[in-house]
TILO-96890 format. One record per residue (C-alpha): residue in one letter; y, x, z. Coordinates in pm, whole numbers, padded with zeros to 5 digits, always signed. Layout:
<sites>
aYXZ...
</sites>
This chain:
<sites>
m+00081+04417+06944f-00225+04245+07085s-00358+04575+07236e-00017+04650+07395a-00010+04311+07565l-00370+04367+07688l-00280+04714+07832s+00023+04570+08013l-00195+04297+08161q-00447+04552+08297l-00167+04753+08469q-00036+04440+08633m-00387+04353+08762e-00416+04695+08934t-00061+04679+09081f-00034+04319+09207k-00409+04228+09254t-00336+03868+09171f-00196+03719+08859f-00142+03398+08682l-00142+03398+08300t-00078+03133+08042v-00104+03258+07685v-00059+03079+07355v-00174+03309+07079c-00150+03254+06705v-00381+03498+06526q-00447+03532+06155v-00815+03620+06116t-00911+03838+05826s-01261+03867+05676q-01553+04024+05862e-01570+04292+05592s-01212+04402+05645s-01270+04433+06018e-01570+04658+05949h-01410+04880+05676p-01056+04995+05721k-00843+04989+05406i-00820+05309+05195h-00596+05405+04904i-00765+05402+04561p-00567+05564+04278k-00485+05363+03962p-00771+05412+03713k-00745+05509+03347i-00964+05387+03058t-01127+05628+02810r-01377+05554+02530n-01672+05694+02336p-01692+05755+02049t-01353+05913+01983h-01333+05859+01606k-00994+05768+01463v-01136+05455+01298l-01391+05236+01473y-01597+04983+01284s-01696+04636+01402t-02065+04720+01357e-02046+05010+01611v-02108+04986+01985v-01809+05132+02178t-01836+05250+02542l-01528+05219+02766h-01506+05427+03091c-01294+05335+03394v-01195+05679+03536v-01051+05714+03891r-00911+06054+03979g-01131+06191+04263g-01328+05870+04249e-01602+05805+04504s-01956+05708+04418e-01924+05395+04635l-01659+05246+04406q-01726+04923+04218y-01533+04812+03912d-01395+04484+03773w-01325+04461+03399y-01075+04237+03214k-01029+04149+02847d-00702+03989+02729s-00621+03899+03099t-00957+03718+03134d-01195+03837+03405l-01521+03948+03242e-01850+03858+03406p-01916+04092+03703h-01956+04455+03588h-01968+04685+03887w-02023+04999+03678s-01756+05238+03565s-01862+05204+03197i-01920+04901+02970d-02035+04863+02610v-01815+04635+02398k-01839+04494+02046d-01509+04306+02024g-01153+04431+01984g-00891+04333+02242n-00677+04455+02536y-00900+04585+02816k-00810+04667+03181c-01018+04776+03482k-00979+04790+03860a-01173+04993+04118k-01255+04860+04464n-01435+04959+04783g-01485+04686+05039a-01144+04533+05118s-00963+04812+04938e-00889+04796+04570s-00675+04979+04319e-00413+04827+04100k-00528+04741+03746s-00530+05018+03489d-00289+05018+03201g-00413+04801+02916y-00629+04978+02658t-00606+04817+02316l-00931+04852+02124t-00901+04787+01749l-01220+04746+01541q-01201+04714+01169e-01454+04583+00919p-01645+04851+00725p-01534+04881+00359e-01675+04626+00114p-01917+04775-00145k-01942+04640-00502l-02258+04622-00716s-02237+04630-01098i-02453+04677-01409e-02356+04986-01606s-02378+04839-01956e-02193+04586-02170w-02491+04349-02159k-02630+04188-01847t-02970+04065-01963f-03242+04302-02089y-03559+04307-02290p-03883+04496-02205t-03862+04881-02223e-03479+04888-02213k-03310+05118-01958v-03111+04951-01676t-02853+05125-01450l-02699+04960-01138k-02403+05116-00954c-02301+05057-00587s-01940+05167-00524i-01706+05190-00221d-01330+05240-00261e-01305+05513+00006d-01408+05876+00059l-01735+05884-00136n-01858+06187+00056e-01892+05987+00379w-02128+05716+00249g-02485+05690+00138y-02635+05372-00012e-02931+05140+00046l-03041+04897-00227f-03230+04573-00188k-03418+04340-00420n-03474+03979-00313g-03378+04080+00045a-03627+04372+00072q-03506+04734+00079l-03608+04934-00228s-03763+05279-00227g-03848+05501-00522y-04156+05399-00719e-04273+05390-01079d-03979+05334-01325i-03717+05315-01042s-03511+05613-00921f-03194+05665-00710s-02916+05917-00756g-02605+05900-00540d-02457+05552-00591t-02684+05455-00886l-03025+05292-00929s-03200+05352-01263i-03489+05151-01418s-03622+05375-01693s-03832+05108-01871a-03749+04749-01780k-04009+04475-01752a-04005+04113-01632s-04120+04209-01280h-03788+04396-01235s-03597+04063-01252g-03450+03945-00923q-03149+03930-00689y-03015+04283-00619t-02775+04382-00340c-02664+04710-00183r-02483+04833+00126g-02320+05155+00236k-02456+05363+00527h-02225+05618+00690l-02367+05965+00644k-02242+06093+00985r-02223+05778+01202t-02569+05646+01135t-02522+05320+01319v-02236+05222+01085t-02334+05015+00781t-02130+04791+00553r-02218+04433+00479q-02444+04377+00180t-02270+04305-00150e-02277+03965-00314a-02615+03930-00488l-02631+04038-00854k-02896+03857-01059l-03084+04091-01294h-03284+03916-01565i-03547+04096-01775y-03697+03878-02046d-04075+03851-02059n-04081+03915-02432t-03843+03987-02719p-03725+03688-02933k-03636+03711-03299p-03271+03684-03402d-03164+03332-03501i-03070+03317-03872t-02864+03017-03987k-02684+02866-04287h-02332+02739-04214q-02434+02437-04426w-02803+02356-04425f-02830+02250-04792e-03170+02240-04962f-02995+02408-05253f-02642+02526-05330y-02448+02443-05645t-02296+02715-05860e-01947+02827-05746e-02010+02703-05387e-01956+02929-05086v-02273+03032-04902q-02241+03165-04546l-02534+03292-04338g-02519+03381-03967c-02732+03597-03740n-02742+03580-03359m-02949+03748-03087p-02922+03638-02719g-02724+03890-02513d-02437+04132-02576g-02392+04460-02769w-02581+04366-03088e-02514+04476-03449y-02666+04294-03751d-02799+04433-04087w-02853+04188-04385y-03125+04204-04653k-03200+04009-04978d-03556+04038-05102s-03587+04343-04862k-03285+04518-05016p-03007+04610-04764l-02673+04437-04811i-02411+04471-04532t-02383+04513-04151d-02202+04210-03998p-02286+03901-03786t-02227+03687-04100f-02312+03729-04472t-02088+03535-04715i-02126+03460-05090s-01779+03330-05187s-01884+03175-05525a-02260+03128-05575s-02438+03184-05906l-02798+03134-06013s-02859+03508-05948d-02791+03456-05573t-03117+03261-05540g-03353+03464-05319v-03508+03532-04972y-03268+03663-04700h-03319+03802-04347c-03118+03993-04083k-03199+04271-03832a-03042+04280-03479k-03009+04627-03323r-02875+04761-02993g-02911+05131-02907d-03251+05238-03033f-03386+04884-03018s-03405+04646-03319v-03580+04325-03425n-03605+04134-03756s-03526+03762-03797e-03739+03514-03986t-03670+03490-04362l-03441+03222-04512r-03456+03099-04872v-03130+03035-05060q-03155+02835-05387v-02864+02792-05634k-02857+02544-05929y-02616+02362-06164p-02457+02025-06060p-02615+01703-06217q-02481+01517-06531t-02286+01185-06507k-02326+00860-06714l-02045+00604-06789s-02100+00225-06847i-01914-00117-06850e-02035-00351-06570s-02039-00684-06767e-02233-00861-07049w-01921-00878-07268k-01743-00580-07398t-01403-00721-07492f-01157-00859-07239y-00848-01080-07200p-00522-00989-07024t-00547-01010-06641e-00930-01000-06665k-01093-00751-06429v-01271-00459-06591t-01521-00245-06401l-01649+00090-06527k-01932+00270-06348c-01990+00647-06335s-02347+00717-06215i-02542+01025-06105d-02916+00992-06064g-03038+01029-05706g-02713+01115-05528s-02468+00822-05523n-02369+00867-05155e-02290+01238-05195w-02045+01219-05485g-01691+01111-05549y-01559+01067-05901e-01264+01170-06120w-01162+00949-06417f-01005+01032-06753k-00847+00818-07035n-00785+00980-07368r-00861+01320-07199t-00590+01273-06929q-00697+01240-06561l-00620+00897-06415s-00467+00828-06074v-00444+00506-05873d-00165+00265-05978k-00092-00103-05920d-00370-00212-06164i-00618+00074-06150s-00823+00156-05837f-01127+00367-05759s-01409+00276-05518g-01719+00488-05490d-01863+00530-05840t-01648+00255-06000l-01310+00230-06169s-01154-00116-06150i-00872-00249-06368s-00765-00544-06154s-00554-00710-06426a-00628-00584-06774k-00361-00550-07045t-00360-00407-07396i-00226-00068-07284n-00552-00024-07084s-00744+00004-07417g-00866+00357-07499q-01144+00621-07458y-01265+00667-07098t-01475+00949-06942c-01562+01054-06581r-01709+01341-06380g-01860+01377-06027k-01695+01572-05740h-01913+01643-05434l-01772+01469-05124k-01868+01740-04874r-01925+02054-05077t-01593+02139-05240p-01526+02259-05509v-01854+02135-05670t-01792+01919-05982t-02020+01796-06268g-01945+01805-06640q-01763+01500-06797a-01964+01195-06917e-01981+01091-07284a-01663+00894-07388l-01664+00505-07387q-01421+00284-07598l-01250-00008-07408h-01067-00302-07593i-00825-00561-07431y-00700-00876-07620g-00334-00989-07633d-00335-01348-07475i-00548-01609-07283p-00602-01990-07344k-00618-02244-07050p-00913-02479-06977d-00868-02856-07060i-00882-03099-06754r-00905-03487-06774k-00966-03822-06585d-01221-04066-06732v-01029-04375-06593w-00656-04336-06542f-00566-04552-06235e-00260-04474-06029p-00353-04496-05748f-00727-04530-05690y-00829-04753-05397t-01084-04640-05139e-01449-04694-05243e-01359-04685-05618k-01532-04423-05846v-01333-04119-05975q-01464-03878-06254l-01291-03556-06373g-01394-03312-06658c-01314-02941-06751n-01365-02736-07075m-01276-02379-07194p-01328-02250-07553g-01582-01972-07579d-01913-01866-07421g-02033-01749-07081w-01795-01968-06878k-01861-02135-06545y-01627-02394-06392d-01513-02406-06030w-01336-02717-05901y-01057-02703-05641k-00869-02956-05439g-00546-02780-05360s-00678-02429-05300k-01004-02544-05138p-01315-02481-05353l-01541-02782-05415i-01831-02740-05663t-01921-02538-05974d-01991-02778-06265p-01826-02891-06592t-01758-03234-06427f-01647-03344-06077n-01749-03697-05958i-01627-03892-05650s-01869-04186-05625s-01678-04370-05348a-01321-04249-05301s-01163-04212-04960l-00811-04127-04846s-00918-03765-04793d-00984-03738-05168t-00612-03767-05241g-00479-03436-05367v-00403-03198-05652y-00717-03095-05846h-00771-02818-06098c-01062-02632-06249k-01114-02258-06294a-01309-02116-06590k-01462-01781-06492r-01690-01514-06618g-01760-01203-06420d-01456-01129-06204f-01220-01287-06459s-01099-01645-06425v-00845-01879-06583d-00696-02182-06406s-00638-02515-06580e-00326-02723-06534t-00326-02932-06213l-00418-03303-06206r-00300-03535-05926v-00550-03788-05788r-00401-04038-05539v-00634-04250-05327e-00492-04517-05100e-00632-04774-04868p-00594-05115-05014p-00270-05244-04862q-00307-05345-04498p-00236-05710-04434k-00028-05800-04131l-00102-06108-03923s+00180-06267-03726i+00264-06580-03530e+00562-06756-03676s+00745-06822-03350e+00928-06618-03087w+00655-06673-02828k+00289-06587-02862t+00130-06800-02591f+00129-07176-02616y+00078-07483-02410p-00124-07795-02526t+00019-07996-02828e+00251-07715-02945k+00242-07631-03325v+00111-07284-03423t+00167-07110-03762l-00008-06778-03858k+00101-06567-04161c-00105-06301-04348s+00125-06078-04557i+00073-05779-04799d+00383-05579-04890g+00472-05568-05261g+00161-05731-05410s+00161-06101-05337n+00065-06200-05696e-00243-05969-05708w-00409-06080-05381g-00585-06382-05234y-00660-06422-04858e-00960-06488-04632w-00926-06597-04262f-01146-06518-03958k-01159-06637-03594n-01371-06439-03347r-01518-06251-03654a-01638-06575-03819r-01482-06682-04152l-01272-06999-04125s-01261-07297-04360v-01036-07604-04355y-01116-07854-04077e-00945-08088-03827d-00596-07957-03727i-00636-07636-03940s-00507-07592-04298f-00438-07298-04546s-00154-07260-04791g-00106-06931-04983n-00079-06667-04705t-00042-06912-04407l-00278-07086-04161s-00135-07387-03966i-00263-07553-03642s-00084-07886-03619s-00159-07963-03248a-00276-07675-03028k-00543-07711-02763l-00749-07476-02547s-01035-07457-02800h-00798-07301-03055s-00767-06988-02837g-00935-06674-02977q-00897-06360-03190y-00767-06426-03544t-00774-06183-03841c-00725-06200-04219r-00783-05980-04528g-00672-05959-04893k-00910-05965-05195h-00791-05806-05528m-00795-06064-05803k-00855-05806-06093r-01026-05484-05962m-01355-05599-05819p-01482-05538-05555v-01157-05413-05395t-01075-05583-05064t-00836-05482-04789r-00938-05413-04437q-00899-05697-04194a-00563-05722-04026e-00539-05610-03667a-00679-05890-03451l-00424-06125-03301q-00510-06297-02975l-00401-06656-02969d-00388-06803-02617i-00351-07174-02553y-00312-07240-02180d-00501-07528-02018n-00219-07586-01765t+00128-07456-01679p+00169-07166-01418k+00473-07109-01193p+00712-06820-01266d+00646-06499-01065i+00940-06400-00839i+00958-06039-00706k+01175-05790-00515h+01223-05452-00691q+01181-05291-00344w+00963-05486-00106f+01152-05399+00214e+01108-05615+00522f+01487-05603+00547f+01769-05444+00344y+02052-05234+00490t+02414-05325+00425e+02551-05168+00103e+02197-05135-00041e+02121-05275-00384v+01895-05582-00386q+01726-05672-00714l+01508-05980-00767g+01302-06044-01080c+01156-06361-01236n+00875-06365-01493m+00680-06637-01670p+00377-06550-01891g+00470-06569-02257d+00788-06521-02461g+01108-06715-02518w+01184-06792-02153k+01523-06811-01983y+01565-06796-01603d+01811-06977-01367w+01862-06837-01010y+01928-07029-00685k+02019-06929-00326d+01949-07191-00061s+01921-07440-00358k+02268-07348-00491p+02276-07227-00856q+02382-06863-00908i+02329-06708-01257t+02099-06732-01562n+01921-06398-01616t+01579-06235-01595t+01693-06044-01284f+01932-06126-00999t+02111-05818-00857i+02321-05775-00539s+02484-05432-00598s+02603-05386-00236a+02433-05611+00019s+02616-05762+00317l+02496-05975+00606s+02609-06287+00411n+02346-06218+00142t+02066-06310+00385g+01899-06632+00257v+01617-06807+00061y+01607-06742-00318h+01409-06896-00612c+01420-06898-00997k+01353-07159-01271a+01186-07062-01607k+01275-07277-01912r+01185-07279-02285g+01307-07555-02509d+01282-07875-02303f+01019-07729-02072s+01097-07576-01730v+00915-07480-01402d+01034-07359-01058s+00906-07042-00880e+00809-07009-00513s+01095-06927-00270l+01166-06569-00143q+01335-06467+00189v+01597-06183+00173q+01717-06033+00509v+02013-05787+00544k+02112-05583+00858y+02322-05276+00960p+02168-04919+00954p+02082-04763+01299q+02331-04537+01489p+02244-04161+01525k+02308-03942+01835l+02432-03578+01833s+02330-03317+02098i+02320-02938+02161e+01962-02806+02189s+02014-02568+02482e+02090-02574+02855w+02427-02406+02793k+02715-02562+02603t+02937-02260+02532f+02826-01963+02324y+02904-01599+02252p+02942-01430+01909t+02608-01375+01720e+02430-01623+01951k+02213-01886+01778v+02334-02249+01812i+02115-02553+01733l+02259-02906+01707k+02025-03208+01682c+02104-03540+01512s+01851-03805+01616i+01779-04164+01515d+01553-04367+01741g+01222-04468+01583g+01281-04339+01231s+01291-03959+01222n+01061-03933+00918e+01270-04174+00709w+01610-04009+00744g+01788-03696+00624y+02116-03587+00779e+02469-03491+00673w+02687-03272+00895f+03065-03257+00947r+03301-03017+01126n+03657-03128+01188r+03591-03424+00948t+03484-03194+00659q+03123-03210+00533l+02930-02885+00587s+02704-02712+00335v+02452-02427+00378d+02600-02076+00390k+02479-01734+00512d+02506-01841+00880i+02457-02221+00871s+02126-02383+00772f+01980-02733+00797s+01616-02823+00871g+01515-03183+00926e+01733-03327+01200t+01879-02990+01313l+02179-02774+01217s+02134-02403+01299i+02415-02146+01326n+02216-01822+01304s+02499-01594+01424a+02783-01780+01593k+03146-01671+01562a+03476-01814+01689s+03544-01980+01353d+03235-02200+01410s+03413-02372+01703g+03527-02728+01639q+03438-03097+01652y+03097-03172+01496n+02964-03510+01370c+02653-03613+01183r+02518-03918+01005g+02180-04022+00870r+02104-04066+00500h+01786-04259+00417l+01544-04033+00231t+01399-04302+00001r+01656-04584-00003m+01966-04443-00171p+02255-04470-00091v+02184-04599+00264t+02377-04399+00527t+02442-04459+00897g+02781-04441+01064q+02892-04099+01200t+02811-04003+01561d+03073-03952+01829a+03236-03607+01793l+03081-03316+01990q+03311-03023+02080l+03148-02681+02019h+03313-02373+02171i+03232-02015+02061y+03396-01730+02256v+03589-01468+02059d+03398-01171+02200t+03094-01094+02414p+03133-00934+02760k+02874-00686+02884p+02658-00785+03183d+02791-00653+03517i+02547-00394+03664r+02586-00276+04024k+02427-00086+04312d+02414-00276+04644a+02471+00056+04828w+02674+00311+04631f+02513+00636+04752e+02521+00953+04552p+02249+01064+04584f+01984+00840+04744y+01729+01015+04965t+01356+00968+04927e+01213+00659+05108e+01553+00485+05104e+01573+00136+04950v+01764+00117+04620q+01875-00226+04497l+02046-00286+04158g+02194-00619+04042c+02282-00767+03700n+02507-01065+03618m+02637-01229+03297p+02891-01517+03290g+02739-01850+03183d+02411-02037+03222g+02053-01984+03111w+02040-01603+03138k+01734-01391+03213y+01764-01020+03291d+01536-00736+03168w+01560-00401+03345y+01510-00060+03174k+01487+00295+03299f+01608+00507+03011s+01470+00279+02732k+01139+00193+02905p+01111-00177+03010l+01054-00242+03384i+01081-00605+03509t+01262-00931+03433d+01475-01041+03734p+01844-01064+03832t+01783-00773+04075f+01576-00455+04055t+01461-00314+04390i+01298+00021+04471s+01171-00035+04826s+01100+00334+04895a+01269+00575+04655s+01097+00886+04525l+01216+01174+04309s+01053+01009+04003n+01299+00715+04040t+01588+00940+03935g+01712+00824+03594v+01954+00617+03382y+01913+00240+03430h+02055-00057+03245c+01990-00430+03224k+01973-00669+02928a+02094-01029+02966k+01915-01266+02728r+01893-01635+02654g+01714-01778+02352d+01715-01512+02076f+02047-01364+02202s+02075-01058+02426v+02350-00821+02555d+02299-00476+02707s+02495-00366+03017e+02654-00025+03063t+02413+00243+03195l+02395+00337+03565q+02280+00677+03697v+02048+00671+04002r+01978+01014+04159v+01711+01058+04428e+01674+01382+04628e+01469+01506+04922p+01675+01511+05248p+01789+01869+05329q+01553+02097+05527p+01683+02188+05879k+01644+02540+06023l+01576+02603+06396s+01686+02927+06563i+01743+03085+06909e+02110+03171+06957t+02060+03508+07127p+01954+03846+06999w+01656+03835+07238k+01369+03595+07197t+01200+03620+07543f+01358+03486+07860y+01328+03509+08237p+01349+03217+08478s+01700+03076+08532e+01828+03236+08211k+02023+03005+07974v+01849+02931+07641t+02038+02791+07340l+01852+02657+07030k+02044+02567+06713c+01929+02319+06443s+02131+02374+06120i+02150+02197+05783d+02317+02378+05495g+02634+02212+05368g+02618+01887+05562s+02696+01941+05930n+02942+01650+05957e+02697+01395+05819w+02399+01462+06042g+02297+01402+06406y+01987+01563+06556e+01681+01462+06764w+01475+01714+06956f+01101+01730+07029r+00874+01946+07241n+00499+01939+07181g+00547+01629+06964a+00734+01430+07235q+01103+01349+07190l+01331+01517+07441s+01613+01348+07628v+01899+01487+07833d+01809+01587+08191k+01970+01811+08455n+01852+02128+08278i+01858+02020+07909t+02172+01911+07723f+02252+01835+07354s+02578+01905+07180g+02608+01862+06802d+02343+02081+06646t+02253+02271+06969l+02004+02223+07259s+02087+02410+07579i+01841+02489+07862i+02079+02566+08150s+01816+02736+08367a+01491+02831+08198k+01161+02792+08371l+00796+02811+08278t+00773+02441+08185h+01024+02490+07904q+00782+02698+07698n+00569+02564+07404q+00667+02434+07064t+01004+02270+07001s+01114+02096+06686e+01398+01868+06579k+01428+01546+06385i+01741+01485+06183g+01918+01158+06135g+02213+01085+05908l+02538+00991+06075s+02644+00785+05778s+02312+00652+05647s+01992+00486+05762t+01736+00692+05960l+01537+00927+05739r+01173+01025+05769r+01132+01314+06006k+01142+01663+05859s+00965+01924+06076s+01157+02246+06130l+01012+02580+06226a+00840+02534+06560v+00945+02768+06840t+00665+02877+07072c+00771+03014+07410l+00563+03250+07626v+00675+03243+07991m+00494+03464+08243d+00520+03492+08620g+00747+03775+08711n+01039+03619+08509m+00891+03736+08179t+00933+03504+07876g+00828+03536+07506t+00874+03328+07184k+00703+03301+06849t+00833+03097+06550q+00603+02946+06289k+00622+02684+06011t+00482+02347+06114
</sites>
């Protein structure tokens, strides 16, 4: 096309001599190489391979050829494996080691063939050989023959074998030979030990070898051990009738064993057993291990057989006759083997077994409680504990005799007091007829001493108890009757003041009494003050068990005690009575007046309790308010205080004719404070499931008060939705039934039952249901175009709301509105908002926002011809698919917007040039604007390039801008 235009231009230069030419040319420039080498057709190549065996192994090198029919020597080749371009290979053949799908392509300069069909190359692993030892045993001794076999589970005629020892390939040398798949060692020695492997080598395809087998360890012993000969029980000797079992073992497999006694052959077996030994089985034994032509003798082993030992029977005590219930012990002994033997017992030739009185332990028989039927002739025999069934012969018989009855020991007191007093002497005695007795003394069941007599030199209370003695010899014992010894403290005197009160004022009379219960005729009395013994002196006198002070004074104060002294049993005295403190005051104190709760003021209806106390006993108390008498009592109580109880109080203590007034005490009473009730949120009406918090507050005393809550005059309690904490009531999940009039009052935490008055009622309203937030678009386009502004709004009735925005379920911002200032395709999605206040939130419905690119206009010339002459009419059309009624159009030439002039007009989607001229050429494009929306970003159409030449010749070219 370019050369035709150039030829036409040359003809015009020769014909007209002058010319004017304006040319706008758009040329696509190809590579320098393509301009130098014109394109040629290269046939589609085909891939072939060497070698051509049916099965290829992964250890082979395979050559692939890229064959082009009638191919030229100048061709270069590109190779591909599994769609991946291999590193540059410009040759027609490549060597490969990996399976896969291969393709090739031939090229020459700018010309290239299409890719060949894929050639799938499959390589398989060579077969896996196995190496084994051709014998039952796997370890060998010097001079033995060893055969190893290397086998492949395929056509045996295709494979030869290579064998390796410790990684080095073996070749034939002394003692080692190869035949087919076997290696033979004719005479093994230790140097043949090692790790053996083998591999197959293809007999025709010499480059193909298998992997080496897993290593097989061959062990050749350095020398030949002797078989191990053993006894199943390693006794120094065997007893007659015992089983004897000998064993023979040689390391390795495939052995047989011959047995010999004193060099005479016996049997062939791994074990040799004598089921019941006799003295004739004593001798020297050995075994012989043999395998093939090889054999070796064990060491010798001596077996000795003898009779079991003889037992002896004896009685284990100095006396030989026994009483009923006495313990009898018989002993069956074997010299030199007590730990190896158990024993069997016989009475009058019948074997004994354990019963309630007879038991066996080791070499003894025990009769725990003898009786006459246990008399008789006893024998025993030994039975080996480990080597059954070895038994001894029976011992010589022994005669045992048991008497019919038993006497008791005699127990006595030397002095028969009832009771003994502490620190007195007690002596007890015990006696049993007969010899060999010892005497154990018991208090209760606690053992004391072993002696014929038991002495307590100075009795104490702990010596009280039941005593008895036990006469014993050996394991036998007989208890005496019991004897009760009672030891008591001398009676404890009691010291008392013979008046109701225990503290005294000067000149009062004081009488002390020392008394002993139930023994007044047996006791005299001694008196002490501050630990010093008293005697009669001024103002103090004694009479029987009394001490009298006729006129008390301060010097008589002190600690007084007394004690009794027995008049017949010297030197028995009682302990001193518990000390009694006698206080004589020097002057008279005032009564102590107190409040039971020391409040600065009391609340109305609280209890007020006042107390009055005067040191000492016998006092009565009169109460006064503002000097007016009230009651006579230790305490003065106002059960429910009122304002009128405010005043000054005092008490008067009196005893006999004596009285004294207390100090005065101020009592103040006032009303409790008034609480206030409020809602703890900005909003006062609530939706279902919303949390509501009410607060009940008391000025200046929050830590002192608890609170009670009321709805519609009924007191509330905690349930699943309502809880109380301090001064607040919380409704965790509000519902319409929670609506109503609420009140509260304070209840003092420490001063029961102080309560405040109720607050003014507060009306709480809970809606029946929860509306969804209203979500909206400010402009309801469907769709939005890119770069348009999108604004969404959210609203929920009521106060205190915040709004979270979400696209799908991904959080965006918190605001009443969500604005996208310049929309993009990524803003397409489903949006919703969440209204929230406090812990409560409500989701709106979802809203679909769709964003699209504005449609692409197309620009065309509305005539079949595309070149024009001057004064011709030119019509351009700008079209948008499917939206002609919504769009207006703007027109541009060389980037500058066009406007209507005398030659150019616009109508809908068309531009008309009424009379074309040279100035109308160049590039024209349009800008589109929506008729029913805001102006969109310009979208460039195809640019139209006009070529106008003198001589009324015009041309156009359209390209994408």
